[in-house]
N, C-alpha and C positions, 0 to 999 in steps of 0.2 A: 457460412463462415462468420466467425465472431470477431468483432473489433472492440478493443479496449482503448479508450482515449483518456489520458490523464490531463488535468489542468490544475492551476492554483499555485504552482511553484513561483519562486521569485527570490529577491534579495532582501533580507531582513537583518536586524541587529539581534545580538544575543539577548534572550529574554522575551523576544517577540513571539507571536503566534502566526501560524498559517494553517489553512485547511485545504488539503488536496482532495480532488474529486476524480473518480474514475467511472466513466460512462460506458456501458456495454451496449453494443448495437449489432445488428445482423440477425442471424437465425435465432430461434428461441434458445435462450441460454439459461440453463438451470444448474449452475455449478455447485459442487459439494462445498467448496470454500473459495473465498476471495482473499487475496493477500497483498501486502505491500512489501517490496524489497527495495534496497538502496545499494548504490555502488559509488564509492568515492574514488577519485583518481588514484590509480596504482594499487587498488584493493579489490578483493573479490566481492561479488554481489552477496549481500547479507540480508537475512530475514529481519523484518521490522515488526509486522503485525499481521494477523489473519482473523477471519470471522467465518464460522461454520454456518452455512445457510439455514439448515433446518432447526438448529438448536440456538443459534445466535451466540454460542460460546465464542469468546475472543481470546486471543493469545498475543502476547507481545514479547519481544526480546528484552532482557533485563535492563539494558541501557536506556530504554524509553518508557519503562513502566512508571506510571504516575504522571507522565508528561504527554504521551500520545494515546489517542483513543480511536479505534476503528469502529465504523458503523456502516449499516447498509440500509438503503431505501429500496425495497424490492419492487415497489410500484414504479419507481423511476429507473430501476436496474442500474443503480449507482452505488458505489462504495466510497466512503469518505475516510480520510485520515486527518483528524484534528491534532495538530502539533502545537503544544504550549511549551513555554520556557525553553525555547530553542537555544542550542549551544553551537559553537563553531564546529564541533565534531559531528554535528548532524548534517553538515554540508555534503551533498551527494546528489546523484540523479536518482530519483524515486520512480520505481516501476510498479504498476498495478498488474496483478496476475490472477488468473482463474484456474481452478483445479476441477476437473470433471469426475475423476475417479473417487469412489466413496472410501472414506476412512484412511486416506493417505496422510502421512505426517505432513502437517501444513507448514512447517518451518524449512522444508527442503525444496529448493528451487526446481529441481528436476521433476517434481510431482505436479507442477503446473503446466497446463496445456496451452494457455493463451496469455499473451503478454502485450502490454501497451508499449508505446514508444519512449516513455519516460518524460519526466519533468524535473528541471533543475531547481534545487533548493540550495541557496547560499546564505550562510549565517555569518555575519561579520562580528568581530569581537569589539 
């Protein structure tokens, strides 16, 4: 069984930065992709960013391009989401996820097999 544990969330002011971490543990885990999603109160879970394990190609949703960066440390089995220039609309619970199947669209939540418990990010204006 694979466990994903997020950390690094918190309360910050607009314009500040945060770095989220997602540590994978359990059985040997070699995902096709790792992703970050977020869910704000009353809204559906939305894609934020993803990284393909073998190519290191990254993808971000338009609203975070130029501000958020996803990266992965394979040796540590950890994925990071560096978030700069945070805005109040970035406030949400952020979830880390892992996709096992090859070549699935990485922006779609149902393509991910493993999920963390989430970490709250709150950005005040």
